[in-house]
Every structure is written in C-alpha cells, then in structure tokens.
C-alpha positions in Angstrom: 10.7 89.7 -59.8 14.3 89.0 -58.8 15.0 87.6 -62.3 13.6 90.6 -64.2 15.8 91.3 -67.2 15.4 95.0 -66.6 16.9 94.7 -63.1 19.7 92.4 -64.4 20.5 95.1 -67.0 20.6 97.8 -64.4 22.8 95.6 -62.2 25.3 95.2 -65.1 25.5 99.0 -65.6 25.9 99.5 -61.8 28.8 97.0 -61.6 30.4 98.5 -64.7 30.3 102.0 -63.3 31.7 100.8 -59.9 34.7 99.2 -61.6 37.9 100.6 -59.9 39.4 103.2 -62.2 43.2 103.4 -62.1 45.9 105.6 -63.7 47.1 104.9 -67.2 50.4 103.3 -66.0 48.6 100.7 -63.8 46.1 100.1 -66.6 49.1 99.5 -69.0 50.7 97.0 -66.5 47.5 95.3 -65.6 45.1 95.4 -68.6 43.1 92.5 -67.2 41.5 95.0 -64.8 40.0 97.0 -67.6 36.3 96.7 -68.4 35.3 94.8 -71.5 34.3 97.8 -73.6 37.7 99.2 -73.1 39.5 96.0 -74.0 37.3 95.6 -77.0 38.3 99.1 -78.4 41.5 98.6 -80.5 42.1 102.4 -80.7 42.1 102.7 -76.9 44.4 99.7 -76.4 46.8 101.1 -79.0 47.0 104.5 -77.3 47.4 102.8 -73.9 50.4 100.9 -75.3 51.9 104.2 -76.4 51.3 106.5 -73.4 50.9 103.9 -70.6 54.6 103.5 -69.8 54.7 107.0 -68.3 54.5 107.4 -64.5 51.0 108.8 -64.4 50.5 108.1 -60.7 53.1 110.8 -59.9 51.6 113.4 -62.2 51.4 116.8 -60.4 47.6 117.1 -60.3 45.6 120.1 -59.2 43.2 120.0 -56.3 40.2 118.0 -57.6 38.2 118.3 -54.4 37.9 122.0 -54.6 34.5 123.3 -56.0 35.4 124.8 -59.4 31.7 125.4 -60.2 31.6 122.3 -62.3 33.2 118.8 -62.2 37.0 119.3 -62.0 38.7 118.0 -65.1 42.0 116.3 -64.0 45.0 117.8 -65.7 46.4 114.2 -66.2 43.3 113.2 -68.2 43.5 116.4 -70.3 47.2 115.9 -70.9 46.7 112.3 -72.0 43.9 113.5 -74.3 46.2 116.1 -75.9 48.8 113.3 -76.6 46.0 111.4 -78.2 45.1 114.4 -80.3 48.6 114.8 -81.5 49.1 111.1 -82.3 45.8 110.8 -84.2 46.5 114.1 -86.1 43.4 115.8 -84.9 43.6 119.4 -85.9 41.3 121.2 -83.3 39.8 120.6 -79.9 36.5 120.2 -81.7 38.0 117.2 -83.6 39.3 115.8 -80.3 35.9 116.2 -78.6 34.2 114.4 -81.5 36.8 111.6 -81.5 36.3 111.0 -77.8 32.5 110.9 -78.2 32.9 108.3 -80.9 35.3 106.3 -78.7 33.8 106.3 -75.2 36.4 103.9 -74.0 38.9 106.8 -74.0 36.7 108.8 -71.7 36.9 106.0 -69.1 40.5 105.1 -69.8 42.0 108.6 -69.7 40.2 109.5 -66.4 37.5 112.1 -67.2 34.8 112.4 -64.5 31.9 110.1 -65.5 28.2 111.0 -65.5 26.3 107.7 -64.9 23.6 106.9 -67.4 21.5 103.8 -68.1 20.9 104.8 -71.7 24.4 103.9 -72.8 26.0 100.5 -72.9 29.2 101.9 -71.4 27.3 102.9 -68.2 27.9 106.6 -68.5 26.9 109.5 -70.8 29.9 110.4 -73.0 28.5 113.9 -73.8 27.9 114.8 -70.2 31.2 113.3 -69.1 33.3 115.4 -71.4 34.2 119.1 -71.0 33.1 121.4 -73.9 35.4 122.2 -76.8 35.8 125.7 -75.3 36.8 124.3 -71.9 39.4 122.0 -73.6 40.9 125.1 -75.3 40.9 126.9 -71.9 42.7 124.0 -70.3 45.5 124.0 -72.9 46.4 127.6 -71.9 45.9 127.2 -68.2 47.7 123.9 -67.4 51.1 124.7 -65.8 53.9 123.8 -68.2 55.8 122.2 -65.2 53.1 119.5 -65.2 53.8 118.6 -68.8 57.5 118.8 -68.2 57.0 116.0 -65.7 55.8 113.8 -68.6 58.7 114.7 -70.8 61.2 114.1 -68.0 59.5 110.7 -67.3 59.9 109.7 -70.9 63.6 110.6 -70.8 64.1 108.6 -67.7 62.5 105.5 -69.3 64.8 105.8 -72.2 67.9 106.4 -70.1 67.0 103.4 -67.9 66.6 101.2 -71.0 69.9 102.2 -72.6 71.6 101.8 -69.2 70.3 98.2 -69.0 72.0 97.5 -72.4 75.3 99.0 -71.2 74.9 102.3 -73.2 75.6 105.6 -71.5 73.4 107.9 -73.5 73.8 111.6 -73.4 77.6 112.0 -73.6 77.1 113.8 -77.0 74.2 116.3 -77.3 72.9 118.5 -80.0 71.1 121.8 -79.5 69.0 123.7 -82.1 66.1 126.0 -82.3 62.9 125.9 -84.4 60.8 128.9 -85.4 57.1 128.8 -84.7 54.7 131.1 -86.5 52.0 132.8 -84.5 48.4 132.4 -85.8 48.0 136.1 -86.8 47.2 137.8 -90.1 50.6 139.6 -90.0 52.2 136.2 -90.9 49.8 135.7 -93.9 51.5 137.2 -97.0 48.1 137.2 -98.8 46.5 139.5 -96.1 46.9 143.3 -96.4 48.5 144.7 -93.3 49.7 148.2 -93.4 52.4 147.8 -90.7 53.2 144.1 -90.9 56.6 144.1 -89.3 56.3 147.0 -86.8 57.4 145.6 -83.5 55.7 148.4 -81.6 52.3 147.3 -82.9 51.3 144.0 -81.3 49.1 141.7 -83.4 45.5 141.5 -82.1 45.4 137.7 -82.7 48.2 136.9 -80.2 49.0 139.1 -77.2 52.3 137.3 -76.4 54.1 136.7 -79.8 57.1 138.8 -80.7 58.7 139.8 -84.0 61.9 138.1 -84.9 64.1 137.2 -87.8 64.4 133.6 -89.0 67.4 134.2 -91.2 69.2 137.1 -92.8 71.6 137.4 -95.8 73.6 140.3 -97.1 73.0 140.4 -100.8 75.8 142.1 -102.7 74.6 144.5 -105.4 76.3 147.0 -107.7 79.3 148.8 -106.2 78.1 152.1 -107.6 75.5 154.0 -105.7 72.5 154.7 -107.9 72.1 158.4 -108.7 68.4 158.3 -108.1 68.6 156.8 -104.6 70.4 158.7 -101.8 70.7 155.5 -99.7 73.8 153.4 -100.4 73.0 150.2 -102.2 76.3 148.5 -101.7 74.6 145.8 -99.7 70.9 145.0 -99.1 70.0 143.2 -95.9 67.5 140.5 -96.9 65.7 138.8 -94.0 62.7 136.6 -93.2 60.7 138.1 -90.4 57.8 136.5 -88.6 55.7 137.1 -85.5 55.9 134.1 -83.3 58.0 132.0 -80.9 61.1 129.8 -80.9 61.5 126.3 -79.5 64.9 125.2 -78.3 65.6 121.5 -77.9 68.6 119.3 -76.7 68.8 115.9 -78.4 70.9 112.8 -77.7 71.5 110.1 -80.3 72.1 106.5 -79.6 73.6 104.6 -82.6 71.4 101.8 -84.0 68.5 102.9 -81.8 67.6 106.5 -82.6 67.5 110.0 -81.1 65.4 111.4 -78.3 64.7 114.7 -76.6 66.5 115.5 -73.4 65.2 119.0 -72.7 63.2 121.7 -74.4 62.0 125.3 -73.8 60.0 127.9 -75.6 60.6 131.6 -75.8 59.3 134.5 -77.9 60.9 134.9 -81.4 62.8 138.1 -80.4 65.2 136.1 -78.3 68.6 135.0 -79.9 69.5 131.4 -80.3 72.3 131.6 -77.7 69.8 132.6 -75.0 68.6 129.0 -75.0 72.0 127.5 -74.2 72.4 127.9 -70.4 68.7 127.1 -69.4 68.7 124.0 -71.7 72.1 122.7 -70.6 71.1 123.1 -67.0 68.0 121.0 -67.6 70.1 118.5 -69.5 72.6 118.2 -66.6 69.7 117.7 -64.2 68.1 114.9 -66.1 71.4 113.1 -67.0 73.1 113.6 -63.7 76.3 114.6 -65.5 77.7 117.2 -68.0 77.7 116.0 -71.6 81.3 115.5 -72.9 80.5 116.7 -76.4 78.1 119.2 -77.9 77.2 120.0 -81.5 75.7 123.3 -82.6 75.3 125.4 -85.6 77.2 128.7 -86.2 74.6 130.7 -84.2 76.2 129.2 -81.0 79.8 130.2 -81.9 80.3 132.0 -78.6 83.2 131.7 -76.2 81.0 130.6 -73.2 79.8 127.6 -75.2 83.4 126.4 -75.7 84.1 127.2 -72.1 81.2 125.1 -70.9 82.6 121.9 -72.5 86.2 122.5 -71.6 87.3 120.7 -68.5 90.8 119.8 -67.1 89.9 116.3 -66.1 88.7 115.4 -69.6 90.9 117.2 -72.2 89.1 115.4 -75.1 85.7 117.0 -74.4 84.8 119.9 -76.7 82.1 121.7 -78.5 81.9 121.1 -82.3 80.7 124.4 -83.8 81.4 125.9 -87.2 83.5 129.1 -87.0 81.5 132.3 -87.8 83.7 135.1 -89.0 82.8 137.7 -86.4 84.9 140.9 -86.4 86.5 140.0 -89.7 88.6 137.2 -88.1 88.8 133.8 -89.8 89.3 130.4 -88.3 92.8 130.2 -86.9 93.1 133.9 -87.7 94.3 134.5 -84.2 97.3 132.7 -82.7 98.1 132.4 -79.0 101.2 131.7 -76.9 101.3 128.7 -74.5 100.4 131.2 -71.8 97.2 132.2 -73.7 98.4 135.6 -74.8 97.4 136.7 -78.4 100.2 136.9 -80.9 100.2 139.9 -83.2 100.8 139.8 -87.0 104.5 140.3 -86.4 104.6 137.1 -84.2 105.1 139.0 -80.9 103.2 138.2 -77.7 100.8 140.9 -76.7 100.8 141.6 -73.0 97.7 142.2 -71.0 97.4 145.9 -70.1 94.2 145.7 -68.0 91.0 143.8 -67.6 87.5 144.8 -66.9 84.0 143.4 -66.4 81.7 143.7 -69.5 77.9 143.4 -69.4 77.1 144.6 -72.9 78.8 142.5 -75.6 77.8 139.0 -74.4 74.5 137.6 -72.8 76.4 137.0 -69.6 78.7 139.4 -67.6 82.3 138.4 -68.1 85.9 139.6 -67.8 87.5 141.0 -70.9 91.2 141.9 -71.3 92.9 144.6 -73.3 96.1 143.4 -75.0 98.5 145.8 -76.5 101.6 146.0 -78.6 104.7 144.8 -76.7 106.9 147.5 -78.4 105.0 150.4 -76.7 105.9 152.7 -75.1 108.3 153.2 -78.0 112.0 152.8 -77.1 114.8 154.5 -79.1 115.3 152.6 -82.3 112.4 150.2 -81.8 110.3 149.6 -85.0 107.6 147.1 -85.9 109.3 144.1 -87.6 106.7 144.1 -90.4 106.0 147.9 -90.4 102.4 147.4 -89.6 100.0 150.2 -90.5 98.9 150.5 -86.8 102.5 151.2 -85.7 101.9 154.9 -86.0 98.7 154.5 -83.8 100.5 153.0 -80.8 100.6 149.6 -82.4 98.1 146.8 -82.5 95.7 146.1 -79.7 93.1 143.4 -79.1 90.1 143.2 -76.7 88.7 139.7 -75.9 87.4 137.7 -73.0 90.0 136.3 -70.7 88.2 132.9 -70.6 89.8 129.9 -72.1 86.7 129.5 -74.3 87.8 132.6 -76.3 91.1 130.8 -77.1 89.5 127.4 -77.8 87.2 129.0 -80.4 90.3 129.7 -82.6 92.4 126.7 -81.6 89.8 124.1 -82.3 90.9 121.8 -85.2 87.9 121.7 -87.4 89.7 119.6 -90.0 90.3 116.7 -87.7 88.4 113.4 -88.0 87.2 113.6 -84.4 85.6 117.0 -85.0 83.9 115.8 -88.2 82.6 112.7 -86.6 81.3 114.6 -83.7 79.6 117.3 -85.8 77.8 114.7 -87.8 75.9 113.9 -84.6 74.1 117.2 -85.2 71.8 115.5 -87.7 70.0 114.0 -84.7 68.4 117.3 -83.8 67.5 117.9 -87.4 65.6 114.7 -87.4 63.8 115.6 -84.2 62.8 118.9 -85.7 61.5 117.1 -88.8 59.3 114.9 -86.5 58.1 117.9 -84.6 57.3 119.7 -87.9 55.2 116.7 -89.0 53.3 117.0 -85.7 52.4 120.6 -86.5 54.9 122.5 -84.3 55.6 125.2 -86.9 52.1 126.5 -87.4 50.0 125.8 -84.3 46.4 127.0 -84.1 46.6 128.5 -80.7 47.0 132.2 -79.7 48.7 132.3 -76.4 52.3 131.7 -75.1 51.3 129.2 -72.4 49.3 127.2 -75.0 52.3 127.3 -77.3 54.7 126.1 -74.6 52.3 123.3 -73.5 51.8 122.1 -77.1 55.6 122.0 -77.7 56.2 120.0 -74.6 53.5 117.5 -75.5 55.0 117.2 -79.0 58.5 116.3 -77.8 57.0 114.0 -75.2 55.1 112.1 -78.0 58.3 111.9 -80.0 60.0 110.2 -77.0 57.0 107.9 -76.4 57.1 106.7 -80.0 60.8 105.8 -79.6 59.9 103.9 -76.4 57.2 102.0 -78.2 59.6 101.1 -81.0 62.2 99.8 -78.6 59.7 97.6 -76.8 58.4 96.2 -80.0 62.0 95.1 -80.9 62.2 93.0 -77.7 
C-alpha cells in the first residue's frame, strides 16, 4: 500500500504545492529554486529575465490578510501580469486571462493565490487561481499609481547604478516632451455622428475623466479681403486638431552608445498646457538623480522665462536650457537687448529704468514679480526729443513690462546659433525615440475609460521601456 502509484502521485503534487514561493527578484537571482514546470516554460523564463531585476520584495503591497470577500490578489502579481501583457502585445484583459491559462507557469511565478488541485500536473487549478477578466480590469483602475511609480523608479535606479559603475554620470542633459492620448469615446471617432463633438461642457459618456484639448493649432492665412457674404472676418482661420483625452509628460536622459531611458513621467487631462508638466516632472527628476540636470532640451511650447531660470546657476555658468524661440508678443529672437545691469534697451539704444514692480498671478502659471520699464526721457525736459523720433514719443515714450527674473533676459540672450546650443538641442531626439516606443506599445489609443487606469497604463509602459534597455545592457556583458 505504501508503494501505491496513486499515493506517489499525490505526494508529488503535495510537495510541488509546498515549494516555497518567492518574489520575482529572488526567483531571477536563484532560478534553481523554481519548480520544474516553471523552468521548462521558455516564455516564463524569458519574462523573468525581463522583469526579474526589479526590487519586487520592496513593492508597496496592500493588506493581503484582510478579508476582501475573495482571495486577495496581490498588487505585485497584477502589476507583473500587466507588464507581461504589454510585452506580449495582448490587447485586452481577456487576452491576458487566456494567455495565463495557457501558461500556468506564470500563475505560479507572478504570485497569484493558488487553488490546489490534483487534476492538474502543475498542482493547482489555473482557472480557479486567476481573477476574472472583469476583476483584472477593476484592478487596473484601483491600483494606486504610487505603487507602479515604485517600479519605474526602481528601473531608473538600476540604470543609474549601471552607468555609474562604468564611470558615466547619466542625467546631466535631460529632454522633456508630452504625448497626446486619445480617450476611448465616440467623440474621437470621425466616422461616428456626434452633434456636439467638441463641446467641453458636455462630458463624453464613455469616459468621465477625459477633457477636451488641442493637439496643435495653425493660423491659416486666406484672402485679405473680407467676403461680402460672410460678416465674420476671414483674414485668418484658426485650424486646430481637437481631441478628448489625456496627456503624458516624460523626462528622458540619453547616454551615448547605450541608449535613452525614462527618468520621470506624469499624466494629466488634455486640457492642461505643456508647461504645466515642467515643475512636477523636474522635481521628480531631481529626486531620482540626486542633483539638478545641467542642460535641458525642450520644444517651443516650453519657451517660458521660468524654464530658463531653472537651469541658470551662478556656480555653473555653462548650464542652460536649449529651447527654440517662439515669437510671443511680436518679438523675435534677439529682438530685445539688455544693458549689463539687465535693463531693457529701447529702439533708440537708451536704457529703460524700472518705474515700479508688482506681483503677477495671471500671465504665467506661477506667481512672479514683473517690472514696468519706461522711457528715460520722461518726464519731458525742455528741448528733449527722441533720438529716432519714435512713434511712441507722443505717448509718453516706449515702455516694457516683463518679469524681473534673469530667465526673461536669458530667453533673448541665448545664442541659438552656437555649436554648443545645436549639439545640446540634438539630444532632444531621445525623447522622440521614447515616444515612438511608447506609441508602439499602444499609449496613444488605450482601451480603458478612466483616468487612474490611463495613469497606471502609462507608468507601466515607461517601466517596460526601461526594462528592455536593462535587458539589452545585460546581454552585452
């Protein structure tokens, strides 16, 4: 009786189920501790090689002891499953659920609660051990984004440690850009009839959190003459691309001969301007790097005085922000000249003294001090005339209002024709390549209908991009 093959089989299943389960990082470092059916699954070992380097043992997990009415699904297991979904190009949670059923090794490896079963060679019932498709979808919109940010930060630290070991100080030059994300609503479908497609007061039913925003806008010049049949002036037509959705901002660092990786990311609704990403993302970047980047590259949407001011520092006069000049207010690059003391110089070549300063909270996204600079020849003295007889001479002379910050001066003084500027600005292609990778992973048209789900998906996409770079670096060794 003791040598019964049935009891022997049950003993094998019992021992298999009692194998100590560990986190993904320990499994990555000690693969010999894995059960045979996991070691014999090439897909499981390939994914373990990809996501195993992360510090899963420190993942901010929810309380798994609490009675949730059903077996508590660890957030770590679900997050790893989502990385698997993205890497394997699985479109929906139904596809992920089916993939896990077809590869039971993942259920054991990722850490899902197991339902013992003698009917399966793996020692557990895959169907009973997995949450339903609906519950997987629920988890995507309920997992705190801070938990997934932990994974992204962990991938950044691995890369920084690797580059530091090779004598490279990564992150001195960063690039920041935003990516539009279309909400999964019929208002974004040009083939669907929607009476008020772009009315921001009417929220789409498909997504309660998305907002209406403009991707790009151009002023299209038309005939100079106003049509007699149209009472509205047609001198210019504002042409824009409008969508309901979200925006993803990302800070990227490039390491020559190695590649680029994501330092920080955040998601907002599409009605927020590009510059609103600057301060939160740079704060995250400083936190993860431990220092302020010396150089920054941005597109013209970030041509604001506080961006130049952020990169300006007395102890490092070579640091600067490489940004194309946007002709705001009719001024051109180098259109304003300044004295050594920072006073604006008028068209006649005279320094314009500061008349008064005040705090402004409307023009910029941050409160700041602005100064009013006036013509030095006023009040008029007997016999005083404008050297160039400017048209404003009869109106108390020229005046200028601008921020008193050094950033407002640097915006005009920056030599955009220098080799250093051009070399630095070329680093901006790094963020474009990251955006291309994110686009290939489906960031632009996600099939989810909730802001938290969008945020979590974006964080996982950027984490996967970093993990793929980590894997490539390890394969080179």
